[in-house]
Structures are given as structure tokens and as C-alpha cells.
N, C-alpha and C positions, 0 to 999 in steps of 0.2 A: 863450837867449831874446832877450836884448837885441841880440845880433849879427844874429839873424834879422830883428828889427824894423828895424835899420839897413839891412840888405841890401834889404828890401822897399821902404823909403823911397827908397834910392838907385836901385833899379830903376825905380821910378815916375818919379823926377826925370830919370834919364838918357834915358827915352823922350820926354820933353818937350824940344822944340828950344830953348826959352828957357834951359834949365839944362844946356847941354852941357859947360860947364867944371866942373872938380873943385871950384873955389872956390864957384861958385854952388850946387852940390849940398850942400857942407858948410854953407854959410850957411843954406840952406833946411832942411836936416836939423836944425840947431841950433834954428831957430825952431819947427819941428814938435815937437821934444822939449820945449822950453820951454813951449809952449802946452799940450801934453799933461800936463806936470807941474802947471801952474796948474789945468787942468781937474780932475785927480785931487785936488788940494788942496781945491778947492771942493766936490767930491763928498764928501770926507772930512768937511769942516765940516758939510755938510748932514746927513750920517749922524749925526755927533756931536750936533747940535742935536736931531735926531729922537729919539735915545736919551735925551737929557737931558729932553726934553719928556715922553716916555713914562714915565720914572721919576718925574717931578714929578707926573704924573697919578696914577700908582700911589700915591705918597705921600699925595696929597690924598684919594684913594679910601679909603686905610686910615684916615685921620683921620675921614672921614665914617662909615666902618663902625664905628669905636669910639664915635662919638657916637650912632649908631643903637642899638648894643648897650646903652649907658648909658641911653638913653631907654626902651628896651624893658624893662630891669630896673626902672626907676622906675615904668613903667606896671604891671608885674606887682605891685610893692609897693602901689601905689595900689589896684589891683583887690582885693588881699588885705585891705587895710584896709576897703574898702567892704563886702566880704563879711562881715567881722567886725562892722562897724557894723550891717549889716542883720540879722545873727544876733542881736545884742543887742536890736534893736528888736522882734523877733518874740517 
């Protein structure tokens, strides 16, 4: 796979008159590989940040869900007490 990538780059550079020497092709190939590596690293960082953000949102959502459950249980208890109070008044 890597060899095919290099052959493709060399084929493109050999067709360009400015890079007719072997040294020029090697230099340009090195730069292309370097820039491609930097681009891949940046993409990986963005993916990692996205995953971390998504997991942080999920954590925050689970905390909010627990708070809602707790509030719901408290509301049920209050409603039961109100029903008992009303029953005693009648």
C-alpha cells in the first residue's frame, strides 16, 4: 500500500518538467509524506476531541437524568402526603 502511494507520487512528479531529477522527486515526496502525516495527526486530534466532548455530554446528561429521577420521586412523595392530608381533612 505504501509502495503504491510512493509510485503514484513519483509518477506525478516525473511528469512535471520541474522535477525531472531524482533528488527533486525525493525531496517533494518527503514533503508530501510529511504534510500528509501532519494532516492525519490533526484529523486524529479532532476525532479525539469530538469523542471526549460526546462522552462529556453523555456524563452531563446522566447527571441531569439522576437529578430528574430524584425530583420526580420527591414530587411523588409530596403528592402522597397531600393526599393523606386531604383525606384527614374530609
